[in-house]
C-alpha positions as CSV (number, residue, x, y, z in Angstrom):
1,M,0.0,0.0,0.0
2,F,2.7,2.5,1.0
3,I,5.2,1.9,-1.8
4,S,5.0,2.0,-5.6
5,G,5.6,-1.4,-7.2
6,V,9.3,-2.2,-7.5
7,D,9.1,-5.0,-10.0
8,I,7.6,-2.9,-12.9
9,H,5.1,-3.9,-15.5
10,P,6.2,-5.8,-18.6
11,Q,6.0,-3.9,-21.9
12,G,2.4,-3.2,-22.9
13,Q,0.8,-4.0,-19.5
14,F,-1.4,-1.4,-17.8
15,T,-3.0,-0.9,-14.4
16,A,-5.5,1.5,-13.0
17,H,-5.1,1.6,-9.2
18,P,-7.7,3.6,-7.2
19,F,-7.0,4.3,-3.5
20,V,-8.9,6.0,-0.7
21,F,-6.5,7.4,1.9
22,S,-7.9,9.1,5.0
23,Q,-6.6,10.7,8.2
24,V,-8.0,11.2,11.7
25,S,-6.0,13.5,13.9
26,E,-6.9,14.8,17.4
27,K,-3.5,14.9,19.1
28,A,0.0,16.2,18.2
29,Y,3.7,15.7,19.1
30,G,5.9,18.4,20.6
31,N,9.5,19.5,20.0
32,D,11.1,16.2,21.1
33,L,10.8,12.8,19.3
34,T,8.5,10.8,21.6
35,V,5.8,8.0,21.6
36,K,3.5,10.1,23.8
37,P,1.4,12.7,21.9
38,T,-0.5,15.4,23.7
39,N,-4.0,16.8,23.2
40,N,-4.3,19.2,20.3
41,S,-7.0,21.9,20.1
42,A,-7.3,21.4,16.4
43,H,-9.1,18.2,15.3
44,V,-8.5,17.3,11.6
45,Y,-10.2,14.8,9.4
46,Q,-9.2,14.2,5.8
47,V,-10.2,12.0,2.9
48,A,-7.9,11.9,-0.2
49,P,-9.0,9.6,-3.1
50,L,-6.2,8.8,-5.5
51,V,-5.9,7.0,-8.8
52,T,-2.5,5.9,-10.1
53,M,-2.1,4.6,-13.7
54,A,1.0,2.7,-14.8
55,Y,2.1,1.5,-18.2
56,G,5.1,-0.6,-19.1
57,I,7.0,1.2,-21.8
58,T,9.6,-1.5,-21.9
59,N,10.3,-4.4,-19.6
60,H,12.5,-2.1,-17.5
61,L,10.8,1.3,-17.8
62,E,7.4,2.3,-16.5
63,L,5.4,5.5,-16.8
64,N,3.0,6.5,-14.0
65,V,0.5,9.2,-13.4
66,G,-1.4,10.0,-10.2
67,L,-4.6,12.0,-10.0
68,G,-6.4,12.8,-6.8
69,M,-8.8,14.9,-4.8
70,S,-8.6,16.4,-1.3
71,A,-11.3,17.0,1.4
72,F,-10.8,18.0,5.0
73,W,-12.8,19.0,8.0
74,A,-11.2,20.8,11.0
75,K,-12.4,22.4,14.2
76,D,-11.0,24.2,17.2
77,T,-12.1,22.1,20.1
78,S,-11.0,24.7,22.7
79,Q,-13.9,26.9,21.7
80,F,-16.3,23.9,21.8
81,N,-15.1,22.9,25.2
82,Q,-15.7,26.4,26.5
83,G,-19.3,26.3,25.3
84,K,-18.6,28.9,22.7
85,G,-19.2,26.6,19.7
86,G,-17.3,27.5,16.7
87,P,-17.3,26.9,12.9
88,W,-15.9,23.9,11.1
89,T,-13.3,24.7,8.5
90,T,-13.9,22.6,5.4
91,N,-12.6,22.5,1.8
92,V,-12.9,20.1,-1.1
93,G,-11.1,20.2,-4.4
94,M,-8.7,18.7,-6.8
95,G,-5.4,17.4,-5.4
96,D,-1.9,17.6,-6.8
97,T,-0.9,15.6,-9.9
98,Q,2.1,13.2,-9.8
99,I,4.0,12.1,-13.0
100,Y,6.8,9.7,-12.4
101,L,9.1,7.2,-14.2
102,K,10.5,4.0,-12.7
103,Y,13.5,2.3,-14.2
104,R,14.6,-1.2,-13.1
105,P,18.3,-1.8,-14.0
106,I,18.6,-4.9,-11.8
107,V,16.1,-7.8,-11.7
108,Q,16.2,-10.1,-8.7
109,D,17.8,-13.5,-9.0
110,P,15.7,-16.3,-7.4
111,D,18.9,-18.4,-6.9
112,N,20.8,-15.9,-4.7
113,W,20.3,-12.8,-2.6
114,R,20.3,-10.3,-5.4
115,P,17.2,-8.1,-5.2
116,S,15.4,-6.1,-7.8
117,I,16.6,-2.4,-7.8
118,T,14.4,0.3,-9.2
119,T,15.0,4.1,-9.5
120,F,12.1,6.5,-9.0
121,N,11.9,10.0,-10.4
122,M,8.7,12.1,-9.9
123,I,7.5,15.6,-10.4
124,V,4.5,16.8,-8.5
125,L,2.4,19.5,-10.2
126,P,0.3,21.7,-7.8
127,T,-2.9,21.3,-9.8
128,S,-4.7,21.8,-6.5
129,R,-3.9,25.5,-6.7
130,W,-3.6,25.9,-10.4
131,V,-7.0,24.3,-11.3
132,T,-9.4,24.5,-8.3
133,G,-7.6,26.7,-5.7
134,T,-7.9,23.9,-3.2
135,E,-6.8,25.0,0.3
136,S,-3.9,23.2,2.0
137,P,-5.1,21.0,4.8
138,P,-4.1,21.8,8.4
139,G,-0.5,20.6,8.9
140,G,0.3,21.3,5.2
141,F,0.1,17.6,4.0
142,A,-2.5,15.3,2.5
143,P,-2.9,11.9,4.3
144,L,0.2,9.7,4.0
145,G,-0.3,7.3,1.1
146,R,1.1,5.3,-1.8
147,L,3.5,8.0,-3.1
148,P,6.2,9.9,-1.2
149,A,4.6,12.7,0.7
150,S,5.3,16.3,-0.3
151,R,3.9,19.6,0.9
152,F,0.4,20.1,-0.5
153,G,0.2,22.6,-3.3
154,S,3.9,22.8,-3.9
155,L,5.8,22.1,-7.2
156,T,8.1,19.3,-6.1
157,W,10.8,17.0,-7.5
158,T,11.4,13.6,-5.9
159,E,14.1,11.1,-6.5
160,G,14.4,7.7,-4.9
161,I,15.6,4.2,-5.0
162,M,13.6,1.0,-4.2
163,F,14.3,-2.7,-3.7
164,R,12.4,-5.9,-3.6
165,K,13.3,-9.5,-2.8
166,N,11.1,-12.6,-2.9
167,L,12.0,-15.2,-0.3
168,R,8.9,-17.5,-0.5
169,P,6.6,-17.3,1.3
170,F,7.9,-13.8,2.2
171,R,8.6,-10.7,0.1
172,I,10.6,-7.7,1.4
173,S,10.3,-4.3,-0.2
174,G,11.6,-0.9,0.7
175,G,12.7,2.5,-0.5
176,V,14.2,5.9,0.3
177,F,12.9,9.1,-1.4
178,Y,14.2,12.7,-1.3
179,S,11.8,15.5,-2.1
180,Y,12.9,19.1,-3.0
181,H,10.2,21.8,-3.0
182,F,10.7,24.5,-5.6
183,P,10.2,28.1,-4.3
184,G,6.5,29.0,-4.1
185,S,4.3,32.0,-3.5
186,D,1.8,32.9,-0.8
187,A,0.2,36.3,-0.3
188,G,2.8,37.9,-2.6
189,M,5.7,36.4,-0.6
190,T,8.1,33.8,-2.0
191,T,8.0,30.7,0.1
192,Y,10.7,28.1,0.8
193,P,9.4,24.9,2.3
194,A,11.8,22.3,3.9
195,D,13.1,19.3,1.9
196,I,11.6,16.0,2.9
197,I,12.8,12.4,3.2
198,N,10.3,9.5,3.0
199,T,11.3,5.9,4.0
200,R,9.3,2.7,3.4
201,L,9.9,-0.9,4.5
202,I,7.2,-3.6,3.7
203,L,7.3,-7.2,4.9
204,E,4.8,-9.5,3.1
205,R,3.7,-13.0,4.0
206,F,1.9,-14.9,1.3
207,L,-0.9,-17.2,2.6
208,D,-2.5,-18.4,-0.6
209,D,-0.9,-17.8,-4.0
210,Q,-4.0,-19.0,-5.9
211,R,-6.3,-16.5,-4.2
212,G,-3.6,-13.8,-4.0
213,L,-4.0,-13.7,-0.2
214,A,-1.3,-12.0,1.8
215,V,-0.7,-10.0,4.9
216,N,1.8,-7.1,5.2
217,L,3.5,-5.2,8.0
218,E,4.5,-1.8,6.6
219,F,6.8,0.7,8.3
220,V,6.5,4.3,7.2
221,G,8.9,7.2,7.9
222,F,8.2,10.8,7.1
223,H,11.0,13.4,7.9
224,G,11.1,17.1,7.4
225,L,14.7,18.5,7.2
226,P,15.8,21.8,8.8
227,F,17.4,22.8,5.5
228,R,17.0,23.0,1.7
229,L,19.4,21.8,-0.9
230,D,19.5,25.2,-2.5
231,G,20.7,26.8,0.8
232,R,17.7,29.1,1.1
233,N,16.3,29.7,4.6
234,I,13.0,27.9,5.3
235,N,10.1,30.3,5.8
236,A,7.1,28.1,5.2
237,G,5.7,25.2,7.3
238,Q,7.7,23.6,10.0
239,Q,11.1,25.4,10.0
240,H,13.0,23.3,12.6
241,G,12.4,19.8,11.2
242,F,9.9,17.1,12.0
243,N,9.6,13.3,12.2
244,S,6.7,10.9,11.9
245,L,7.1,7.1,12.3
246,G,4.2,4.7,11.6
247,V,3.3,1.0,11.3
248,Q,0.5,-0.5,9.2
249,P,-0.9,-4.0,9.1
250,T,-2.4,-4.7,5.7
251,I,-4.3,-7.5,4.1
252,Q,-4.5,-8.0,0.3
253,W,-6.5,-10.5,-1.8
254,R,-7.5,-11.3,-5.4
255,F,-11.2,-11.3,-6.4
256,G,-11.6,-14.8,-7.7
257,Q,-9.7,-15.4,-10.9
258,S,-10.3,-11.9,-12.1
259,N,-7.8,-9.1,-12.9
260,F,-8.8,-7.3,-9.7
261,V,-6.9,-7.2,-6.5
262,G,-7.9,-5.5,-3.3
263,A,-6.0,-4.3,-0.2
264,A,-6.9,-2.6,3.1
265,G,-5.1,-1.5,6.2
266,V,-4.7,1.2,8.9
267,L,-1.5,3.2,9.4
268,F,-0.9,4.1,13.1
269,T,1.5,6.8,14.1
270,V,3.8,5.3,16.8
271,A,6.2,8.2,17.4
272,G,6.6,11.8,16.2
273,Q,8.2,15.2,16.6
274,N,6.5,18.5,15.6
275,V,3.7,16.7,13.7
276,L,0.1,15.7,14.1
277,D,-0.6,12.3,15.7
278,A,-2.9,10.5,13.4
279,I,-4.3,7.2,12.2
280,Y,-4.7,6.6,8.4
281,P,-7.4,4.1,7.3
282,N,-6.9,3.2,3.6
283,F,-8.3,0.9,0.9
284,S,-7.3,0.2,-2.7
285,I,-8.2,-1.9,-5.8
286,Y,-5.8,-2.9,-8.5
287,W,-7.0,-3.5,-12.1
288,F,-4.6,-5.2,-14.5
289,W,-4.8,-5.2,-18.3
290,S,-2.3,-6.5,-20.9
291,K,-2.5,-6.2,-24.7
292,T,-1.2,-9.8,-24.9
293,G,-4.3,-11.0,-22.9
294,K,-2.0,-12.5,-20.2
295,V,-1.7,-10.5,-17.0
296,I,1.4,-10.7,-14.8
297,M,0.6,-9.8,-11.2
298,R,3.4,-7.9,-9.6
């Protein structure tokens, strides 16, 4: 769920992959990395549908596009607790658009420990602002999801490297991604958000190959750096760095002998620093198609 496929599609194979990622946040972490969040006056609830589409250009090169929406509801509970009531802040609109290429120079060898290695290069276009003027959710980020997280509404370049190794009945996948936010603009001021590192590690256990039944344990890291590669001073968002560490149990299955595969899970934040404490329920369906008529499940 929380990493793009490492073993890419063969030439001519296509998938459409709808997701629903969500976030429930009623607490926050302070200035020190800790496992104990504190109450937060701002309660935030988000839903972010996403569809990723992938096509195998060659057996080693894959083109991907991600399109999504964003909706959030937030309230200041301190006013409610004082009996003053208070409005909900809500916003719904188009999300950002991701376009990315994956290149797999190394294919895993089943007879030794060599894993598949895949490079990841992505540009995020801030269509949320360009097309619908969607507001940035509280905290500045959409719910953590399939793709490396970047600041909502920012033009961003991400590079990463991923690996996967099958050790039947287990499969291990992981990746590290570095995101650079191009300078932006807000209220006539040039903004410089922090660079971000995303980390992913997924442990899968296959239970039934015929039914595509498997369970995963996914470890997600989300780290805001206190600097930018271009040396500019950070003046937008969290300026002194942040960290979020989460764990998700996931189950995935194939719908009969069809070309549809489903997956569902909940990501729990287990430690953090200068971020919201949240849980992230999520669900997805894969649909595979091949011009040869024979689909290879990844």
